[in-house]
C-alpha positions in Angstrom: -27.5 53.6 -34.8 -24.2 55.4 -35.5 -20.9 53.6 -35.2 -19.8 54.9 -31.8 -23.1 53.9 -30.1 -23.0 50.5 -31.8 -19.5 49.9 -30.5 -20.5 50.9 -26.9 -23.5 48.5 -27.2 -21.2 45.7 -28.3 -18.8 46.3 -25.4 -21.7 46.5 -22.9 -23.1 43.2 -24.3 -19.7 41.6 -24.0 -19.4 42.7 -20.4 -22.8 41.3 -19.5 -21.9 38.0 -21.2 -18.6 37.9 -19.2 -20.4 38.7 -16.0 -23.0 36.0 -16.7 -20.4 33.4 -17.5 -18.3 34.3 -14.4 -21.3 34.2 -12.1 -22.4 30.9 -13.5 -19.0 29.4 -13.2 -18.7 30.6 -9.5 -22.2 29.5 -8.5 -22.3 26.2 -10.3 -18.8 24.8 -11.2 -17.0 26.2 -8.2 -19.8 25.8 -5.7 -18.6 22.5 -4.2 -15.1 23.7 -3.8 -16.2 27.0 -2.3 -18.6 25.3 0.1 -15.9 23.0 1.3 -13.3 25.8 1.8 -12.6 26.1 5.5 -12.4 29.9 5.1 -16.1 30.0 4.0 -17.7 31.5 7.0 -21.2 31.4 5.4 -20.9 27.7 4.9 -19.6 27.3 8.4 -22.4 29.2 10.0 -24.9 27.3 7.9 -23.6 24.0 9.0 -23.4 25.1 12.7 -27.0 26.3 12.6 -28.2 22.8 11.6 -28.7 20.2 14.2 -25.9 18.0 13.1 -26.7 14.3 13.2 -25.4 12.0 15.9 -22.6 9.4 15.4 -23.7 6.1 16.9 -21.7 2.9 17.8 -23.5 -0.2 18.9 -26.6 1.8 19.8 -24.6 4.3 21.9 -24.4 7.9 20.9 -20.8 8.9 20.9 -21.1 12.3 19.3 -24.2 14.6 19.1 -25.2 18.3 18.8 -27.1 19.9 21.7 -28.8 23.3 21.7 -26.9 26.2 23.2 -27.6 29.9 23.6 -25.0 31.4 21.3 -24.6 32.4 17.6 -23.9 28.8 16.6 -27.1 27.4 18.1 -25.7 23.9 18.6 -22.7 22.6 20.4 -21.0 19.3 19.4 -20.5 17.0 22.4 -18.6 13.8 22.7 -19.3 11.0 25.1 -16.3 8.9 26.3 -14.2 11.3 24.1 -10.8 9.7 24.4 -12.0 6.2 23.9 -13.5 7.2 20.5 -11.3 10.1 19.5 -9.6 8.0 16.7 -13.0 7.3 15.3 -15.0 10.5 15.7 -12.2 13.0 15.3 -13.5 16.5 16.1 -15.9 19.1 14.6 -14.6 22.6 15.1 -15.6 26.0 13.9 -12.0 27.1 14.3 -10.1 24.2 12.7 -10.7 21.8 9.9 -12.7 18.8 11.2 -11.1 15.3 11.4 -12.1 11.7 11.6 -15.7 10.6 11.0 -16.8 14.2 11.6 -15.1 15.1 8.3 -15.5 11.8 6.4 -19.3 11.6 7.0 -20.0 15.4 7.0 -22.4 15.3 4.1 -24.6 12.8 6.0 -24.3 14.6 9.3 -25.4 17.9 7.9 -27.9 16.3 5.5 -26.4 17.5 2.2 -25.6 14.2 0.7 -27.2 13.4 -2.7 -28.7 10.3 -1.1 -30.7 12.5 1.3 -32.3 14.7 -1.4 -35.8 13.6 -0.6 -35.5 14.6 3.0 -34.2 18.0 2.0 -37.0 18.4 -0.6 -39.6 17.4 2.0 -38.3 20.1 4.5 -38.4 22.7 1.7 -42.1 21.9 0.9 -43.2 21.6 4.5 -41.1 24.5 5.9 -39.4 22.0 8.3 -36.1 22.8 10.0 -33.1 21.2 8.2 -31.5 18.5 10.3 -28.6 16.1 9.8 -28.9 12.3 9.6 -27.5 9.9 12.1 -24.4 7.8 11.1 -24.4 4.3 12.6 -20.9 2.8 12.8 -19.6 -0.8 12.7 -17.6 -0.2 15.8 -18.6 -2.5 18.7 -18.4 -0.6 22.0 -17.4 -3.8 23.9 -14.6 -4.6 21.5 -13.5 -1.0 21.4 -13.3 -0.9 25.2 -11.4 -4.2 25.4 -8.8 -2.8 22.9 -8.5 0.4 24.9 -8.1 -1.3 28.2 -5.6 -3.9 27.0 -3.4 -1.3 25.4 -3.3 0.6 28.6 -1.0 3.7 28.9 1.3 2.5 26.1 1.6 4.3 22.8 0.3 2.3 19.9 -2.8 1.2 18.0 -5.3 -1.7 17.7 -7.5 -2.5 14.7 -10.1 -5.3 14.7 -11.9 -6.4 11.6 -14.7 -8.8 10.7 -12.8 -10.8 8.1 -15.9 -12.0 6.4 -17.3 -8.5 5.7 -14.5 -6.0 6.3 -16.5 -4.2 9.1 -14.2 -2.4 11.5 -15.1 -3.6 15.0 -12.5 -1.6 16.9 -10.0 1.2 16.2 -7.9 2.6 19.0 -5.0 4.9 18.9 -3.0 6.1 21.9 -2.3 8.6 23.2 -5.7 9.9 22.6 -7.3 13.3 23.1 -10.6 15.0 24.1 -12.4 16.3 21.1 -14.7 18.4 23.3 -11.9 20.8 23.9 -11.3 21.6 20.2 -15.0 21.7 19.6 -15.5 24.6 22.1 -17.3 27.7 20.8 -14.7 29.8 22.5 -12.2 30.6 19.9 -9.5 31.2 22.5 -10.2 27.9 24.3 -10.4 25.9 21.1 -7.1 27.5 19.8 -5.3 26.8 23.1 -6.5 23.2 23.2 -5.5 22.6 19.5 -2.1 24.2 19.9 -1.4 22.1 23.0 -2.3 18.9 21.2 -0.3 19.9 18.1 2.8 20.7 20.1 2.6 17.5 22.1 5.6 15.3 21.2 3.5 12.2 21.8 1.3 13.2 18.8 -2.1 12.6 20.2 -3.8 14.0 17.1 -2.3 11.2 14.9 -4.5 8.3 14.2 -1.9 5.6 14.5 -4.2 2.9 13.4 -4.6 4.2 9.8 -2.7 7.4 9.2 0.1 9.6 10.3 3.4 7.9 10.5 3.7 4.3 9.2 5.8 1.6 10.9 8.2 -1.2 10.0 6.2 -4.3 10.3 9.0 -6.6 11.4 8.2 -10.3 11.3 4.5 -9.8 10.7 5.6 -9.2 7.1 6.9 -12.8 7.0 3.2 -13.7 6.2 3.6 -11.8 2.9 6.9 -13.5 2.2 5.4 -16.9 3.0 2.4 -16.2 0.8 4.6 -15.2 -2.1 6.6 -18.4 -1.8 3.5 -20.7 -1.5 1.6 -18.9 -4.3 4.6 -19.2 -6.6 5.2 -22.9 -5.7 8.7 -22.2 -4.5 8.2 -24.2 -1.3 5.8 -26.3 0.6 5.1 -26.0 4.3 7.1 -29.2 5.2 10.0 -28.5 2.7 13.4 -28.0 4.2 14.8 -24.5 3.6 18.2 -23.0 4.6 18.1 -21.6 8.2 21.7 -20.7 9.2 22.6 -19.1 12.5 23.9 -16.2 10.6 23.3 -15.0 7.0 26.0 -13.1 5.1 24.0 -10.5 3.1 25.0 -10.6 -0.6 27.2 -7.7 -1.8 27.4 -6.5 1.7 29.7 -6.7 4.8 26.7 -7.0 7.0 25.6 -10.3 8.7 22.0 -11.0 9.6 21.4 -12.8 12.9 18.3 -14.4 14.3 16.5 -12.6 17.1 18.6 -12.7 20.3 21.4 -14.5 18.4 19.4 -17.7 18.7 19.7 -20.8 16.4 16.7 -21.8 14.3 17.9 -25.4 13.8 20.9 -27.4 14.8 21.1 -28.7 11.2 21.1 -25.3 9.5 17.8 -26.1 7.8 14.2 -26.0 8.8 10.7 -26.3 7.3 8.8 -23.3 6.2 6.2 -24.0 8.9 8.8 -24.2 11.6 10.5 -21.0 10.3 7.3 -19.1 10.7 6.6 -20.7 14.1 9.9 -19.7 15.5 10.1 -16.5 13.3 13.5 -17.4 11.9 15.0 -14.3 10.3 17.8 -16.1 8.3 15.3 -18.5 6.7 12.9 -15.8 5.6 15.7 -13.5 4.5 17.2 -16.2 2.2 13.7 -17.0 1.0 13.2 -13.4 0.1 16.5 -13.4 -1.9 15.4 -16.5 -3.7 12.0 -15.1 -4.6 13.3 -11.7 -5.6 12.0 -8.3 -4.9 9.4 -8.3 -7.7 7.6 -11.3 -6.3 7.5 -9.8 -2.8 6.3 -6.5 -4.2 3.6 -8.2 -6.3 2.3 -10.1 -3.3 2.4 -7.0 -1.0 0.3 -5.1 -3.6 -2.2 -7.9 -3.8 -2.7 -7.5 0.0 -3.3 -3.8 -0.5 0.1 -2.1 -0.3 0.6 1.0 -2.4 -3.2 1.6 -2.6 -5.2 4.6 -1.5 -8.1 3.5 0.6 -11.1 5.2 2.3 -13.1 3.5 5.1 -14.4 6.4 4.7 -11.5 7.8 6.8 -8.4 8.1 4.6 -5.9 5.3 5.2 -2.2 6.0 4.5 -0.8 3.7 1.9 1.6 1.0 3.1 4.8 0.7 1.1 7.2 -2.0 -0.1 10.5 -0.5 -1.4 10.8 -2.1 -4.8 13.0 0.6 -6.1 15.6 3.1 -4.7 16.7 6.0 -6.9 15.1 4.4 -9.9 16.8 1.0 -9.5 15.4 -2.2 -8.2 16.6 -3.0 -4.7 19.6 -5.3 -4.4 19.7 -8.7 -2.7 20.8 -7.4 0.7 17.9 -5.0 0.8 15.6 -7.6 -0.4 16.6 -9.9 2.4 15.9 -7.3 5.0 12.6 -6.3 3.3 11.5 -10.0 3.4 11.6 -9.9 7.2 9.8 -6.5 7.4 12.8 -4.3 7.9 14.7 -1.9 5.6 12.1 0.5 4.2 8.9 -1.6 4.4 6.3 0.6 6.1 2.8 -0.3 7.1 -0.3 0.8 9.0 -1.9 -1.5 11.6 -5.0 -1.5 9.3 -2.9 -3.0 6.5 -1.5 -5.7 8.9 -5.0 -6.5 10.0 -6.1 -6.8 6.4 -3.4 -9.4 5.7 -4.7 -11.6 8.6 -8.3 -11.0 7.5 -7.6 -12.2 4.0 -5.9 -15.4 5.3 -8.8 -15.9 7.7 -11.4 -15.4 4.9 -10.0 -18.1 2.7 -7.8 -15.8 0.6 -10.5 -13.2 -0.2 -9.8 -9.6 1.0 -12.8 -7.5 1.9 -12.9 -3.7 1.8 -12.7 -2.4 5.4 -15.6 0.0 6.2 -16.8 1.9 9.3 -20.3 3.2 8.3 -22.9 0.5 8.7 -25.9 2.7 7.8 -27.2 6.3 7.7 -30.7 7.1 9.0 -32.7 10.3 8.4 -34.2 12.1 11.4 -37.4 10.0 11.0 -35.2 6.9 11.3 -35.6 5.9 7.6 -32.5 4.0 6.4 -31.1 6.2 3.6 -27.7 4.4 3.1 -26.6 0.9 4.0 -23.2 -0.5 3.3 -22.9 -3.8 1.5 -19.7 -5.8 2.0 -17.4 -5.5 -1.0 -14.5 -7.7 -2.1 -11.2 -6.0 -2.9 -9.7 -9.1 -4.5 -8.1 -12.5 -3.9 -4.5 -12.0 -3.0 -4.0 -15.7 -2.3 -5.7 -18.9 -3.2 -7.8 -20.8 -0.7 -5.2 -23.5 -0.6 -2.5 -21.0 0.3 -4.8 -19.3 2.9 -5.5 -22.7 4.5 -1.8 -23.5 4.6 -0.9 -20.1 6.2 -3.8 -20.5 8.7 -2.3 -23.9 9.8 1.2 -22.4 10.1 -0.2 -19.4 12.1 -1.9 -21.9 14.5 1.5 -23.4 15.1 2.8 -20.0 16.0 0.2 -19.7 18.8 0.3 -23.3 19.9 4.0 -23.6 20.6 5.8 -20.8 18.8 6.4 -17.1 19.5 2.7 -16.3 20.0 1.7 -18.5 22.9 0.5 -15.5 24.9 -2.4 -15.2 22.4 -3.8 -18.5 23.4 -7.5 -18.6 24.4 -8.8 -21.6 26.3 -11.1 -23.7 24.2 -10.5 -21.6 21.1 -8.0 -22.2 18.3 -6.1 -19.0 17.5 -3.9 -18.2 14.5 -1.3 -15.5 14.8 2.1 -14.0 14.0 4.3 -11.9 16.2 6.7 -9.2 15.1 9.5 -7.3 16.7 10.5 -4.4 14.5 13.8 -2.6 14.8 13.5 1.2 14.6 16.7 3.3 15.3 19.8 2.4 17.2 18.8 4.5 20.2 15.1 3.3 20.4 13.5 0.1 21.6 11.8 -2.0 18.9 8.1 -1.9 18.1 6.1 -4.9 19.3 3.6 -6.3 16.8 1.0 -9.1 16.9 -1.6 -10.0 14.3 -4.1 -12.8 14.6 -7.6 -14.2 14.0 -10.0 -16.5 15.8 -11.6 -18.9 16.0 -9.2 -20.3 13.4 -11.8 -22.7 11.9 -14.5 -20.1 11.7 -13.0 -16.6 12.1 -15.1 -13.9 13.7 -12.3 -11.3 14.1 -8.9 -10.4 12.7 -6.6 -8.2 14.8 -3.5 -6.1 14.5 -1.7 -4.6 17.4 1.4 -2.4 17.6 3.0 -1.1 20.8 5.5 1.6 20.0 9.0 1.1 21.2 8.1 -1.9 23.3 5.8 0.0 25.6 6.4 -0.7 29.3 8.9 -3.5 28.4 11.2 -1.2 26.4 14.2 -3.0 25.0 13.0 -6.3 26.5 9.9 -6.3 24.4 8.9 -8.8 21.8 5.7 -9.0 19.9 4.8 -12.2 21.5 5.3 -10.9 25.0 3.8 -7.4 24.7 1.4 -7.3 21.8 0.0 -10.8 21.8 -1.9 -10.4 25.2 -3.6 -7.3 23.8 -4.7 -9.1 20.7 -6.0 -12.0 22.9 -8.2 -9.6 24.9 -9.7 -8.2 21.7 -10.4 -11.6 20.2 -12.0 -12.7 23.5 -14.2 -9.7 23.5 -15.6 -10.6 20.1 -15.9 -14.3 20.8 -17.7 -13.8 24.1 -20.0 -11.0 23.1 
């Protein structure tokens, strides 16, 4: 072989090697990314041609695929669409899917590694590929109770089983109809989506777990109290400063109690009474005494600053330990200790705080998928409850429980009382902006001696009560309705 022919052969061989490496890289290494790309029409048509598995809550099918006479073969249909929109999200050929439709997609189309035997069996038998059913932890009775109690107000409700972490209810309002976005008419789906996206009420936001986070107001006093008890700084019956006004350190600002009220005629109160009456000045001073690092450490122990999947993605809650690289000063620490300044949370996070207290100090991983069944009803996946950690000791949890019982018995949370059942709770009224009404919060669990449910409720900008709203007045009755639904089921 002469030199020119040999050189051409080497170049040709090199080109073949490059081609083989490139095709292998694309087909193997990049395959998952390319399959998940929303612009991949082949993947889209493949998924739409499969009978997508149903989403089931409490034995009720809340999302399913029905045969249709068009190119996609199956149409996704949602029963009671607004009630479950925060749970299911939507499955759309036009827009990226959301909610459980996205989080559980590999189960619903049957591509999960855990379903390999079902796929292999279809391949051998020539059977038609079919998705698996996803059974949720959501209880339809509890979901309906949360939906009805929130009414037409903007806000969210989360209910957890504190012993397992199972999500029993998740409501976000305003809601939307997923059927409109799931339409096979591109024009109709686009119009529906654009209308929802342009709506200033933000119906596409899942306020319970994602989107914008909220100042927690006085519900954060549970974290401050936990930090104080865990560190041995105070005991429940110990007297602590509770002035009518608190001059914030290194600041010209003065902190008042809610409505300008006095927490105590003596200027001091016990920690238990400070929580029962939600005394701002007492907890602000306690926060200053503890320091921002102790508050941040306790908040992180409850799950702040952590990415979480249930399997829907939950926005991280935040405690503002630093600003511009420097630890926050005493004035900002005081405000943070009462759930103001830049403390931001999701209702899910607030429910987790109550759930950990209810569960003797052990925090369980929240989850929404109970089990996955193949088309022949074989259980392919089943969720086992999982501990996240122990943010507080059992002694601290028992102390906080007793203090929260006082809040409901004769404190700011009396509207959460249930006849014949002992309830533990904490109200919150969170300031937002000078021209907006405060958010109304309530978090609780019941029965206090053997908890079956932990709840968090937020009503944006006071709901129907507006500037007259408090957490105890507006949010507590909603929490009561949800707890009753669980206890009476």
